[in-house]
N, C-alpha and C positions, 0 to 999 in steps of 0.2 A: 672849563671843559662844556661841551654841548651836552643836555639833557634833554630827557623829554619826561611826562608829569602823569601819570596816567590814574585814573580815580575810578572806582567803580563800587557804586553804592548799590540796593537795590530797595525795591520797593513790594512790598508784600500781598499775595491776594488776594480779594474780597471787595465787601460791597462799600466798606471803609474808603478805599483810596481810590475807587471806581470813580466819581466825579473830579477827584483830585488831580488823576491821570489825564483826563477828559481835559480839563482846563490847560492844565502845562501842554498838552501836546499844540491847542490851540498858541496859547501864547509862543513859544519857541518859533513856532511857526510865522508868526505874523510883526516880528518885533520888528521897528524900525533901525535898517543899517545903514543908516547914515553917519559917516563920518565928521566928528564934532572938532573945531578949534578949541585950541588948549585956550584956557585964558593964567594970567597971571597972579592971579591969586592962586591958584593952585599949587603953587611953591612957597608959598607960607607954609610956616610951621605947622602941623596937624592941631587940630580943634583940641581941648578937652571932653570932649561929647567922642569925638572919632576915637582918642585912646579909651576912653571906656570902654566904649562899644567893639573898640581891641581885646580889650582884656576880657568882656566879656565871652566874646566870641571863642577864644584862646581855650576858657575855662571849659566851653561846651564841648568844641570843636581842638583840643587840641593838635589832631592830627595840619590842623592848618598850619600849623609851622611848615609845615613842610610845601608850601608852595612859595612859587617864583615871586607871586608881588608882595611876601611878607618877607622876602629875601629884601624886594627893592626899598620896602618900606624900614626896615631895620640899619640899610644902608645909606639910606637918605628920607629919614621921616618928615616931609612935608604933607601937606594935606591933598595934593593930589597921589601921591601915592596910597595914603592914608586911602582914600575915595573907593581904590583900584583894588584893594585888598579887602575890604570889607564888602565891598558889592561880587569877587567872584570867592569868598570863602560866604555869604550867605548862601549863594547861587550852586557853588559846589555841596553846600548841605542842606538843599530845596529837599530833596527826597525826604528829610526826616523832619520836615516840617510843613511838607505838602504832600498832594497826592500825584498819582499817577495821571490824572487829565490834564491839573495843573504842570505838570512837571515837562509834560511832553507842549504844552499849549506854548510854555516858559523860552524852553528851548530853539523851538521853532520861530518864535517871533519877538523874542529882544531882540533890543537895539545892537546895530553892529550884527547882525546874521548874514550872512549870506542866503541870498533868495535863490530860487530856482522859478518861481513862478509865484503867486501872492505867500510862498511863504517861503523857509530854508530848508525842510525835511525832505532827507533822501536816505534811498537803500539800491543795493544792488537791480543792475536794469534799467533801460530805458524809460520804463512805463511810468509816467506823472501818480503823484501820489496826490489822494483825496484827503486834506488833512483830517476831517472830522469824522471820515472813517476810520483814520488812521487812529485817531484819536478812543474812537469808540471800540475797537478792537482790542487795543492796549486796557484799555480799563476794564472792558467785559472778560480779559486773561484772569483765570481763577488761579494760577501757577506764580510761581517769583518771577520778577522784573528787576532785571541787573541793568545800570544806570551811569558806565564808565564814563570818564571826561577823561580828554587827553590833554595836555598843553604843551607848548613851545615856546621856548622864546622868542620875541620879535623875529633877532638877529638870525637868528636859527631859520625860523619859519622862510624869511625871504630867501636868503643863501640858498637855502634848499627845496625851497619852489613849493611850500607847504603852507603861502599864505592863500589858498584859494580852494575854495570848497572841490573843484573837480580833482585836483589831485588826491586828496582826501578821500573822493569818494572810491577811486581806481585804488588806491594802497586797502582801504576799509572790505571792499569786494574782493580783493587778494586775499586777501588774510581773514575771512569769513571761516574757513573749514577750521582753522585754526582756533579761531576765537569760539569755534564751537566745543574741538575736543577740550580745550582748555574749563569751559563753563559743564564740561561732562553731560553735552547736548550732541546728540545724532546729527549730524549735517545738514539731513534733509527737513528735520524737524525745527532750525534754528531762523530766527526773525529779527531782523535788526535794522533800525531806522537811525538816522542820524544829521544832526544838522553842524555848520562852521561857523563860529561868530569870531569875527576878525576883529579881536581887540586888539587895542594901540600897542600894548606891553607884550603880554603873552595871548597870541591867538589859539585857541582850541576848538577839539571839537567834543559833543555833548551825543554821545548815546541812548539808546535805547534796547534791551535784549532779553530775548525772552522763547522758551520754546513752546510751541505747536501744542505738543504733547505735555498738560500742566504739571505731569510727576518726575519731568528731566530736571535735571538742573542741579549742580553744589559748583561752589567757586574757592576753591581754599587759598591760602596766602601764596602757598607753590605755583596755584593756577594765576594767578596775577602778577607773581614775576615771570611767569612764563609767555603770557600776554603783550608785557612790557618790554622783554628782550624781544622778540619776534619783532614789534614794532618801529623798536629802537634799530634793531640790525639792519633794517629795510630801510629807515630812512635816514640812519648813519652811516649805510654804508661804508663807503669810501673814504669813509675818516677813521672809522672803528680799525680797518684793515691794518696800519699799520700802528695803532695803540694798542693791540691785540697783542699780535708781534713783539712789539717793545715790552708788552705787560709779561708775556711768554719770559721773553730771553732775561728780563729783570730776575726773576722767579726764579727762572733756571739758573742762575747766576747765584744767587742765594744760598740755594738749596745746596749747589756745589760747595761754596766757602762754608755753607754752615756742615756739609756731611763731613769735610774735609779735618774740620777740626774738631766734628766728632770720631772720625775715625781715628785721630791722633790719641784721643782721649780714651777710646776702647782700647787700644793696644798698650797704655800704661795699666787701663784695670786692668787686662788680661796679663800681663807679665808683674803683677803685684800684688805687695801683701796685703792685709788688712789685719792692723793688731788694735784691737780696745779690750778694754779688761771689763768696762760695760756690756759691749756686745758677747763678751762669752760667759757674764755673768747671767744676761738674759738666755739665750742657748742653752744652757745647764739647765736652768728653771722651766725653760716652756719643753724642752727633753724631758726633764723628769717626771712632768704634768702631763703629757703627753701618754708615759708608759702608763696612768692609773685611769685613762679614759677608755669608755668604748665607743662604738658607732663609726665609720667616715673619718679620717684626720684630715679633712680640706677645710680652710678657709669659712667657707659659706655653714659650715656643720658645728664649727666650736661656739663653745658658750661663750658672751661680751669678753671677761674676763680674759679669757686664753686669748681672744680675739688683740685684745687692747695688747697684752705682750708680744704679739705677732707685729702689729702696729709698731712700736718701738721700736722693735727689730730692724723696723724698714728703715725707720725717721733717722735710729743711730749710722745703720749701713749708709744714709744720706748726708749725714756730717763727713765723710772721708771727701775729700778736697777734691778730688777726682770724680766721683759721682757727683757734688755738688755742681760742678762747674760744667758736667755732660750734660745734667736734670737741667739746670740753668740756659743754657746753648740750646736743646732740646728745647723748653719752651718759649725761649725768645724765637725761633724760627719758627716753630707752629704760630708764634700768635701774629708775625709779621704775613705769613701765609694765610691768617684769619682774617688777617687785614682789610684783604683782598674781598671778601664776601659779607663783610660786617662793619659795625661802626664803633664798636667796644669790645676788641679781644676782652677774652675773660683773664684770673691774673692767676699764676698756678697755685694750686694746695697744695699741703705736704706730700711729697713726695708717698707716702704709704694710701692716702686717698683719688690722688691722680687714676683714673681710668683703666690709661693707657699700658699703666706698669702693675694690673694685680696679677698676674704669674709670680710676681714675684714672691707672693704670701705663701702661696702652694710653696715655692721653692724654700724660703723657711722653715715652714712644716718641714717639709720631706728631710735637709738640711737637720737638723734635729731630729727624726726620726731615725738618722742612720747612726748618731750617734753610738760610738760604743761597738758598733759592726765594721765589718768587714767595705771597701769602697774602692770604685775603681773610676778614680778620676781621668776621664778619657773626652775626645767629642765624640758625638752620636757618631760621627765617618766611619770611627773606627768599627762598630756594629751593623752601620744600615749600605756603608759604599762598599764595592767588593774592590779587590785591590787590582792597583795597575801594574800588569809588570813589569819587569824592568828585562833588557836587552832581549824582547821574544823576539823579533826579528830577524834572528841569525839563521841562516839553513847552516842544517846540520854535513859535517861531512859524507855521510852516507849517500847525499844529494849527489855532490858532484862525483861520487864514483858512480851513481848509476846513471853520470850521463858521460860516461867513459864511452869513446867510440873510436879507440885507436885502431890504425889498421899497420899492420905488421907493415914496414920499408920491403921491397924487393928482393935483396941480397938475404933478406934471413926468414922472406917466405918461400924462397924456390925450392923444387926438388932436387933430389941428388942426382946427381948424374947417370944412374940407373934407372930413375925415376924418370927423367925427362927421355932415355931413349928409349923407353918403354909410352913414353906419352904417345910417340910420334909426331906431328908436326902440327898438331894441335896442342901443342903443351902449353899448360896452362901459365907456366910463367911468360908468355909472351903476353900475357895480360899489360903489364908493367911496360907499355912503350914507350918511344921518348913524347909522342904526341898526347899520352894520357900524362905522361910525368909533367910536360910543361902547360894542361890544362889544370895539374892542381897544383904549378905556380900560377898562373893568373887566377885563382882560384883565393886565392889566401895571401897572394902578393910574396913576391919574392925581391928586399930589398939588396942581398948579395948580389945577386943577378941581374939586377936592373930592371927589374919586373913588377908594374903599377899593377893592385888588385886590379880588374875585371873579371866580372862577372858574364858579360855579353860574351867575352871573347872565351873563357872557358868552358861555356854552355855550347857554345858554335866544336871546341874541341870533344867535350865529353861524347856530343852527336855524333861526331863523324865516328869515332870508336865502338858506340851503340849500335853502330851498324854492323862493326863484326863481331858482335856477341860480348862485347868485352862488360863482364860483369861487375867489374870496376868501375867501370863509367856509368853502366845503367844505375849501382848504387848510386852514385854523387848525383847524377842528376835526379835520382828520388828525392836527395836531402836536400840538393837546391830546390825542388818544388815544396818538399814538407812547409823548411826556414823564408821562403819568399826571397832568396837569394839573385837579383837579378830581376824581376819578377814577382809577381803579386804569386801569392802563396796559394796552391790550392791540391788539398789533400787528396784527391780524387786520382788526378795524375801521379802525384809521388806515391801511390800504393801500387800501381797499374808500372814504374820503372821499377819499383822493388820489387815485383812478383816476377818480371824478367829477370834482375838480377836471382834473385833467388832459384828462378829455373836454370840458369845457365848453371850455378854452382853445385845444382844435384846433379847436372847430364856431365858436369867434370867429374865427378863424385863417384858418378855412376860406373864408369870409365876405366878411373884408377882414384881408389880410394888415397886421399892425402888430407894430414893433422888438417893446412890449411883451409880446406876445402871443409873441411868438418869443424872448423874453427867459425867459419865465416857463415855457415847453416846454423849452427846455434845461436849465433851471439844475434839472429834476424827470427831463429822464433823466442827465443827470449823478449827480446825488443818489440814482438808482434809487425815486425815489417815485410809487408807482402805476402802476408797470412795470417791465420789467429794467432794469439800472443798463445804460446806452450811452452810452460817452461817443466816439463816432462818430458817433451821432446830435445830442449833444449840442453837438458841435462844431459842427457846419452849423447848428442853431439857431441859434447863440452868433453864430455869423460873420454869419446875416444879421440879425442886430437889430443888429451892431456895426458891419456896413458904414453902418446909419441912424447914427452913432456917439453909440451908444448908452453912455452911461459905463457903467451898470450890466454891460452884456452886454459890452462892452471888458474890463473888471477880470475878470469869470469865465471870457472865453474867454484873456486872458491869463497865468491859471490853468494852463489845460490845456497852454499852450503851453512853461510853467515845468515842471512835470512829466511833461510826454509825454504826456496822456492824449488818445487821440482823435488826436492829432497828432502829429508827430517832436518830437522836443523839441528847443526853440531859445528862448535865454534872450533872446536879443537882440530877438525879436518879443514873449516875453511884457513887456521892457522897456516895448518901444516901446508896447504897448495899455495895460499900467498907466500909461505917461506921461501918454495919450491920455485915459485916464479921472480922471487925478488934474487934471489942467488944466482938468477940467469941474466938481472941485470936489467930487471922490468921495474919501471918506478914507481909505478899504479899499485903492486904489490905490498914496493917498501912503504908507501904512502901508509897502505890500510894495515902493516905489518906492526907502526909504529902507532897508530889508536888501543890497536889491541893490547898492545905492550903497555901505556900508557895508562889506561884502563882496568888491564887485567881481566881483558875478554879470553876465554880459552885459551891463556897461560897465566905464568904469574907476573906480578905489575912489577916494571923494570923501567924507571925514568930513562937511565939510561942508554939504555937499549933504544926506547923508543926513541930518544932522541937523535941517536944515530941511523935510526933507520928514517926518518923525517928527514934527516939531511940528503940521506943517500937518495930518499924521492925526491928533493928536489934542484938537486943537478942535475938526477938522471929527465928532467921535464924541462929544466934547461935548453939541455942538450935537445931534446926531441924538439921542441919549440923551432930553434934555430934550424933544423932538419926540415918542417913544414910546415910554420908558422901554422898550427892547428888551435882554433877558437878556444876549443874546450882545455887545450893543455894552456893558453893564455889566461883564460879564467883562474884556472887552478894554479898557476903561478905569481895570477893576481893574487889570491886570495892568502898564499901562502907568507908574500910580503907584507901584507896589508893584519894579517895575525902573528907573526916570528914566529910560524910554525915549518922547522927546518933551515931558518935563516933570519937576520936579523930584521925589524919593524924596519920597512923604509913605504910609507904610505905614497910617495911620490912616483915611486916604479911602478906599486900597486896599481896606480891609475892609470899607467900609458901602458900597461899589460890587458887593463879593462878595456878602455877605448878601442885597445887592437881587437878585443871580441865581439866587441859591441857593433866597432862597425861591419862586422858580418851576422850583426843579428844576433849575437850568443845571448837570449833572454837571462842567463844566471849574471852575465855581465852587465847586463843593461842595468838591471834588479842594482847590483852594487855601485854603479856607476853613480847610480841616483843617489842613493844612498848618502855617498863619499860626497856627491856636488850640493845635497841640499841638509848634510849636516855644517857646510861652513856656512857661519854667519856673514861673512863678508862675501859671499855669491854673490854674483850680480844679477839683476832683472833675466839677462837672456840665460845665462848660467844658468839658472832656474828652468826658465821656458826647454832648454834644451837637456834638463835631466829629466822634467817632468815628460818629453816627447820618449827616455829613454825608457821610463818606467812604464807608458802606456805602451811601447811595441814589446814591453817582457810580459806582459797583459796580455797583448794578442796573442803572444807563442804559449800563452797559459802556465805561465811561471806564478804557482800560489804565493810564493814568498813575495813577487812583486805586487798579485793583488790585494794582498793583505797590507802589505805597507800604501799601495795608493789611496785603498781603502780608509787605514786610517786618517791619510792625509784629508778627504773629504769630512770625516766622523769628526776633526778637530779643526777642520778651516785653515791648517796650515797649509802658504801658498797655492790652495786652489780654493774659490769659494766652498762655505761649511753647506754640504750637502749631503743630508743623514743617507736619502734615499740612494745613493750612488754608492754609498758607503757601505749600506747592505747590498749591493749587490755586488758587488767584489768582495767583500765577505764570503756573501752564499758559492761565488764563485771558488774562491782561493778552498773554504771547507769542504768542499764537494769534491777539493783533490788533497783529502786527508787532512789540512791542515790545523792543528788543535785551538792555536790561537784564534784562529778566524774564526770558529764556533763556538769559543769561549766569549770572544767581543759579539758575535750575532745574542747569545743567551742575554749578556751585559743590556743590551739595547733592547730587546725586545721585554726584559724584562724591569726595565728601568722607563720606557714608554719615550725615552728620550727621543724625539722626533719621529717616533716610528710610534702608530699604536699597539700600546702593550698588550702582549701575546704571551700569556705564562703558558702554555702550552705550547709554543713555540721556544720560547728562550728555556723551558727542561730539555725538548730534544737536543735543543743542539748543546745545550750544559752535559747532556748524558754523553752525548755523540764526544766532547773534547773529553771528560771524565775517563770514560773506554779505553781512549787513547796516554790513559795517565798524564794527562793536564790537570798541574796541581791546582792552578787555579779555578777551574772549574770544580775540581773536585772538593775545593773550600768554599767556592759560591755552591753548589748544592749541599754542602754541610750547615752553613747558617740557615741556607730555607728551609730545613726538613727542623732544624729546630726552635726558628722564630714562629713559625706554620702560620704565616700571615696569606702569602698566595699559593700553598698547596698545603694538605692537611699535615698537623704535624706528627712527626714520624723521630722520635728520637735515637731508637738504634739506629737507623736508615743515616740518620745526622752524624751519628759518632761514627759509620762506619766511614764515609766520605771523607771528615775534618780528621782522621786517623790515616788516611791515607795517603790527603796531602800532606799531613803533618810529616808521615814518614818519606814524602820525598824533600822534607825541610823546608816546609813553608812556614814561616814565622808565623803569619795571620792565625793558621790553623791550630798551630802550637800554643800561640798566646791563648786564642778562645778553649780550646780543651783545658790550659792549666787555670784556666776562669770557671770554668765546668767542676773540676775535680774538688776549685776549692771552696765553691758558695755549697756544692751538695744540697742541690736543688732539683736537677735532673737527673742525675746518677749519685749514686752513693757516695759521699765527701768522701775522697783519698787522697789526704794531705800530699803523700809521696811521687803519686802522680802528678799530681796538679805541679809539685817543683821539676821535675822531670822537664813537664813540659814547656814552662815557664823559662828554665833555666835555658832550654833548649831556644826557645824564640828570644832570648835578650839576650847572647852567646852572637846572635844573627842580628843585633842591633836593634832589637825592637825597644824602643824606650819606655812603653806601656808596662810590658813586663819588665822591663829592669826598675820601676817605678814600681810597679807589685812586690816585687823580688825584696825591696828597700824599705817596703811596709812590712812585711810580715818577719823582716829581723831585725827590726827595730822594735814594733810592739810586743813579738815574742810572745803570741796568741797561742799559734798553732803552733811554732818550732820554737828551741830554743831561741833566746836574746841571744842576736850576735851585732853586737853595735857596729863592729866592722867592715864586718858584710852589708850593713845596711849601707853606711858610707860610699861604698865601693859600687854599689849598684846605684843607689842613687847621683850620683857623681857622675855616671856615664849617662844617666836618662837624664841630666840637667844640660848634661851637654848638647844633646838633644834640643836643647828648649824647653823641656820639661817644666814648668810654675813651679808644679807641686814637690815635685822634687827638690827644687833649691829650693824652697819654703821649707822642707824637714833640713835640709844639711845648713841656712839659716839661722834655724832656731833645734837644735836638738835636745839642749839643755834648758829652754826658757821657757818651758810652761809643763804643766801637769797631765792633764790629756790633752795629746796631739790630733787628736779628734775634733775637743770641740774647737781649737783655734782656727783646723784646717777648716770648719765649717764656715765661720765667716769671711776665709781668703775664697774660698767655691762661691760662695753668696756672692763677693765681688764678678767674679767669673761670672757668674750667672746672670748681674746687670749687666758685664757688658754683651751678653748676648741680649736682652731684653732691649736694650738702647739697639745695636745693630739690628733688632728686625723692628721696631717702630718708629719708621720714620716719619716726621710731622704729619699729619694729615691733611689736603688741600682743601679740608673742608673740618670743623670741629664735630663732636661724633654725635647722635640724635639724639634726642630723650630715650630715655626709658618709660614707657606706661604699662602699667599694668593691663592686662587683658580686658577683663572685664569692661575695666574702666573707661578704657579705650571703645570697647565697643558703647558703652553709652555713650563715649564724646562724640562718636561717629552719626549715633542715630540722630543727637541734638543739631547737629551740623547738617545732616539732611533737612531736618526740619525749617532749620534756620535758612538755609540758601546759603551758609556761608559758613567755615571753620570756625570758632573757635579764636577769639583776635586774629580773624584772617579781615578786619573789616578796612585794611590799610586805604588810608584817602587817596594819598598821591605817591606816587612811584615814581624815581629818574633812573636815568642812564647819560 
């Protein structure tokens, strides 16, 4: 392949070299450049004198082996090639046998130099150079002078155009700044001269470089490499681009193949068991010795004999076939990659001597120290990663109840005959006109009547009714404006319509009290429609209506008592009101009774009565939906069918109801429909886009659950490009609407700094916000934070408070953590009974680490009575979830004296898998480590010499 050779000797300043430099400048500038004809005898075998001289040159200047001419001589050792090599070898080492002046004269005047005038010397710019002046200037310089030599093969120089001085002058002028940087010279201080020698086989450039400030200048091996790389990248640019791409691809392919093999071995190591009698002896011996010594129990602080024991354990570990194969593969991959940068990749040392695997030594020591103590074999993520809640996106049923806006039909809301007579001409039951009913049909669509949904027509009819101050039409116009049905949503316009409707209801009530107007007024105050939200007034108005046995008011007032809004919270009163309403056939009340009976709120738990009420509610909703096609009813029916509440599960029918409700913008239906579509792995791209559109529509309608769900998609990069900033925005929107799960996720993001700037203060604020709303995951997170004391001051009482609150809500992570705390007795007094209680609670929920810990406790029988049967039962449950340590004990219940000793070997195997996983073969071999004092002395010496030690690299090629 094409290469470039660069040599960079230097000449020290001083009187001794001044004359040499003067002569050298004159010589290289006036050398004859005539092209000589080849004579036949040059093809004869090299003479004995040439061979002897070549041998002497190689002894004195071993770097001459890197020259192109030497390669030509080895390939064809004739007289011509021998002569070429001897000439160029002596020329390129002239700095060692001559002075500055002589060198400069030589490079400017030697044969085949390309002359600009009377000599071949050039520099940047067009000003002619006076050779004698340059020679005097260089020879009189008191600092170091570098003399780079850059050589190409003839075919490369001719093909790429670098067979003349002009192109070289342009190249070196362009690279002067980089040259100065690599020589550690300020660009303004750099002085350089060069001459092009058009040799037949290997045309090359001689340079003279120095700083006008004699104190400047320092060239390292790395600097030489950078100079060569910079020149080669420019000269061979077009050829290197595809080669670099090919090299990168091959390297990536190699690493991927190696990584796949490594991953398979690591999987085997993680799931395997290490059985070795010698290992057991060594670990036991190390454990006993460590108990008798003081000081730090780390490898670097141990005495030589104990270090040898540790090393022997590591090398014993390396005898395991899985470890040895992983190490061999690791080193082979490292060697291949290393060969890209060095000619002779290093050989693999014993595992105990490999720097990349030093951490395993201290792991050995830690395992030996754990012998005889209770240990918890678990991944680090158990304590460092906050858990991911499952099923955290379901809206609580109370959300649907709050959204209920059922309007009584005209036949159930009319006044009695006496009421109508007293009301006169403007009787309120005239609000249910034929045009109003028709408008409602257009609003929702009426398949039975053959009327398609038409928002524009519905609005037109409502506006006609509004001219007659029909409060029902005014209210519906407010709703259409608020939800953006048929036109863009406008909260201000919606408020104005609601305000007019409320005024008409009040006027009708003032004219003649009526349970219906009292109910409607109470509902509007409760929702803050057309007025400020006022639960106190809402409760007063709804009480008036409920006292008249109006089932709608009884239901709504029951909701206020249930939540304690406008009245003192009273679940028994809520249950009584719901019962009175449900007994009159109102399905919403039946639904709430079903929940209360199921959960035992305000009553005694009764699953049979709960199921009956739910079924009663479902049938009632179906009947109401058939009459009015209300989107909230459609959503509720979809939810019940989806979850099998009051009816059998039926996802396809649920989806039909959700689609109907979503078509009129119901934000909860949009959310549920989007979830259904996105949970389908077979969903087509157009369906996914449709689901995302529904989700965004729900977000625009300020559905906190939709905002949370969409935020989670952006956080995980599922169905949408990952965008943490957008996830934070959506989570914040959701949390601001009291969604504690969104607040928990915000806390996690700010705490981990994953995609956002780490902000512990914000993390604590959001986690506390969620914990105050009894979010068990936020309580657990705060407990672990205060327990570890890394991001916040350590506070054990507060940590225990939060962990117990979380555990009380059934959080298995908190239960397991508390079990460990009380078992270890480090932060609190040891309490075996409390530990067993918490560990058992977590284990019964399927926590494999709690199950494993209980198995060990019952097997070892140190703090509790030994119970082999209980141990086997818990180990079996844990092993079924993939716990390799539980399986280890099941497989070796009777095969060892001390279970903790043999287990230490298995844990070391598991540690080793992590070390291999974490230590991908480096792209470059690790650098030498040097003592600081020695390093300082070396630097001082390098400064004095102009080159770093061993940096006199004579030739470099690419």
